[in-house]
C-alpha positions in Angstrom: 0.0 0.0 0.0 2.7 2.6 0.8 4.2 2.0 -2.7 0.9 2.8 -4.3 0.6 6.1 -2.3 4.2 7.0 -3.3 3.4 6.5 -7.0 0.2 8.6 -6.7 2.2 11.3 -4.9 4.8 11.4 -7.7 2.1 11.5 -10.4 0.5 14.4 -8.5 3.7 16.4 -8.3 4.4 15.8 -12.0 0.9 17.0 -12.9 1.3 20.1 -10.7 4.6 21.0 -12.4 3.1 20.3 -15.8 0.2 22.6 -15.1 2.6 25.4 -14.0 4.6 24.9 -17.1 1.5 25.1 -19.3 0.4 28.3 -17.6 3.8 29.9 -18.2 3.8 28.7 -21.8 0.3 30.2 -22.3 1.5 33.6 -20.8 4.5 33.5 -23.1 2.4 33.0 -26.2 -0.1 35.7 -25.2 2.7 38.2 -24.5 4.4 37.4 -27.8 1.2 37.8 -29.7 0.4 41.1 -28.1 3.9 42.4 -28.8 3.7 41.3 -32.5 0.3 42.8 -32.9 1.3 46.2 -31.4 4.5 46.2 -33.4 2.6 45.5 -36.6 0.0 48.2 -35.9 2.6 50.8 -35.2 4.4 50.1 -38.4 1.3 50.3 -40.5 -0.2 53.3 -38.7 -1.1 56.1 -41.2 0.2 59.6 -40.3 -2.4 61.4 -42.5 -5.8 61.0 -43.9 -4.4 60.7 -47.4 -2.3 57.6 -46.4 -5.6 55.7 -46.2 -6.3 56.3 -49.9 -4.2 56.0 -53.1 -1.2 58.2 -53.6 -2.0 61.7 -54.7 -0.3 63.7 -57.3 1.7 66.8 -56.1 -1.1 69.1 -57.4 -3.8 67.7 -55.1 -1.5 67.9 -52.0 -1.5 71.7 -52.0 -1.9 72.3 -48.3 -2.3 70.6 -45.0 -3.0 71.1 -41.3 -0.4 69.6 -38.9 -1.4 68.9 -35.3 0.9 70.9 -33.1 -0.8 70.3 -29.7 -3.7 68.1 -28.8 -3.5 68.3 -25.0 -5.8 65.5 -23.7 -7.8 65.1 -26.9 -7.3 62.0 -29.1 -6.9 63.0 -32.8 -6.9 60.2 -35.4 -4.1 61.6 -37.5 -1.2 64.1 -37.0 -1.5 65.5 -40.6 -4.7 66.4 -42.5 -4.5 67.2 -46.2 -6.9 69.9 -47.2 -9.2 69.6 -50.1 -11.6 71.9 -51.9 -13.7 72.1 -48.7 -12.6 70.7 -45.3 -15.0 70.7 -42.5 -13.9 70.6 -38.9 -16.0 69.7 -35.9 -17.2 67.1 -33.4 -19.8 65.5 -35.6 -19.0 62.3 -37.6 -19.8 64.0 -40.9 -16.8 66.3 -40.7 -13.5 65.8 -42.6 -11.5 66.5 -39.4 -13.2 65.2 -36.3 -12.2 66.6 -32.9 -13.9 64.7 -30.0 -13.9 67.6 -27.5 -16.9 69.0 -25.7 -15.6 72.5 -26.4 -15.9 71.9 -30.2 -19.2 72.4 -31.9 -20.6 69.6 -34.2 -19.9 71.9 -37.2 -17.3 74.2 -35.9 -15.2 75.6 -38.8 -14.6 75.2 -42.5 -11.6 75.6 -44.7 -12.5 76.3 -48.4 -10.1 76.6 -51.3 -10.9 79.4 -53.8 -9.2 82.5 -55.2 -5.9 80.6 -55.2 -5.9 80.1 -51.4 -7.4 78.4 -48.4 -9.9 80.5 -46.5 -10.8 79.7 -42.8 -14.3 80.5 -41.5 -16.0 79.9 -38.2 -19.4 78.3 -38.5 -20.9 80.3 -35.6 -19.4 77.9 -33.1 -20.1 78.3 -29.4 -16.5 78.4 -28.3 -15.0 80.2 -31.3 -12.1 79.5 -33.6 -8.7 81.1 -33.0 -6.0 82.0 -35.5 -2.6 83.2 -34.3 -4.0 83.7 -30.8 -6.8 86.0 -32.1 -10.5 85.2 -32.3 -11.6 84.6 -35.8 -14.4 87.1 -36.5 -14.7 86.8 -40.3 -13.3 84.6 -43.1 -9.6 84.8 -43.4 -7.0 83.8 -46.0 -4.6 81.3 -44.5 -0.9 82.0 -44.8 1.9 79.4 -44.3 2.7 79.1 -40.6 -0.7 80.3 -39.3 -1.7 78.6 -36.1 -5.3 77.5 -35.8 -6.8 76.6 -32.4 -10.1 74.7 -32.2 -11.0 73.5 -28.7 -8.0 71.8 -27.2 -6.4 71.1 -30.6 -3.8 73.4 -32.2 -3.0 73.1 -35.9 -0.3 74.7 -38.1 -1.1 75.5 -41.7 1.5 74.3 -44.2 1.6 74.5 -47.9 
């Protein structure tokens, strides 16, 4: 009888160590998969909205807004290429979406005409700022202009 108890004890110890080894192996596989997934996502992360579509010719990439400061707000891209009309706001129908309670659903608009990009505020509650001044009427953007909407600050580049 004592030999039978000893064999059961040895089998029990082997099963315990096997279980511990399987748990460590599982944690290793999970960690490795997470690391590979994060690494793959960071390498494929687009930096601008135009990276999501086909390559543009130099003519269509006339101007862009570069995120200079976003404080606590998450912005999907760091660079936004400007088109004929670019809407900015909190609503999902905008070209540039800023999820900030201080940004109106339709906050501002940048329109290309007269050979330049014009910024206008769409009667937003918390105003649009350009170069630390409140935007009171439509203004022609110049290279280096700083636009602040809510907690996000953009720089106009051409």
